[in-house]
N, C-alpha and C positions, 0 to 999 in steps of 0.2 A: 273279587276279591281272591284273591288266590289264598289255597292251604294255607300255606306258611306265614302270610299276613295275620291271617285269623288267630292259629295260632300265638301270633308275636304279640295281637291286640291281646287276646286273654290272660296272657302272662303279663301282662304289664298292668291290666285292673286288678289283679289281685291285691288285696291291703293287706298288711302287717297291722295288728293289733299289741298296741303294749300288754305285758303281764297285769290284771286286776292287782289295787292297790289293798294292802294290807288289813280288815279295820280293824283287825284285832282289839288292838290298842297294847299289845303285848312288846314290847322293845325287843332288837334283833338277839340274839342267843349269844351272850355274853359268854357265856361261863363259857365255853368251849374255847373262848378268844382269850387266854390267860396272858398277861406279857410275861416273858421268860424273866429269868433272876440269874445273876452273876454273881462268881464269887474270883473278887481280886486276891492272888500270893503273891509275895512278895516275899523272895529269898532274901533274908539282910546279910548273910554269908557273901553274897555274889553280888550284892549295892557300892556302888562309890558314892552312893550320894551327889548324883550331878544335877539331880532335879528334874531331869527331860519329862517324865510322869509324871509328876504335879502341874510342871509349867503349862503344857500340851495336854491334859485331860477336858476333853468337851464338856463334861458333865461334873465340874470338879469333886470325881470323886477319891482323890489320893491327896494328902499333905505332907506336907516338910515337919516334923517336930522341931528342935532348937538346935540340934546339931544338923539338922538338915538329912534326916534319915525318914524317906517316903513311910507314910501308915493310909490305910484305908480305912478313909471317916464314914462314907454316905454305900455300904453295899448295894443298897436297893436302888439305889442311883444309876447306877452303873448298865449301859444297855448293850455293854460286850461288844463295844466296834473293835476292840485291839489293841489301839492306837498306841499305849503304854506298852504290850508287850510285843510292838511289833519295831517300836524305835526305840526302846529299852538297849545303851548299846552294849550290857550286862549282863543280858538275859535273864535278869532277878525278878521279873514279870509274869506270870501266867495269869491268866481269865480262863474259866472256866462254866458254864451254864452250871448252875443249883440242880439238881435233882429232887424230885418228889421223897420223901421216905416213905417207905415200901413200910405198911404197919401188918406185922402177921398177926392171925387168928390165936387168940391164947384156948389153952383148951381148961375148961370147966369141971 
């Protein structure tokens, strides 16, 4: 056997073992993976009530009132896809990620 063939044989015999399972019974760290929340702003002065945003919102966050004006019904359902913002012909909709409020320490 040549040295090259022996080295090739040794490398093929190495086995990769899978990671050991977590037997602690704790759930994966979900605190760091919180769902992002979004705010939908509708500029009513720019809107011509075409209804495109409400008709095609995949999560049905936007509805139309009796006069055909869109309003945000369930902001928490919004996934931030931005479909309404991209397809609004009047540029009357804006979607933003909500930021966590900063709590300032109070002086005692």
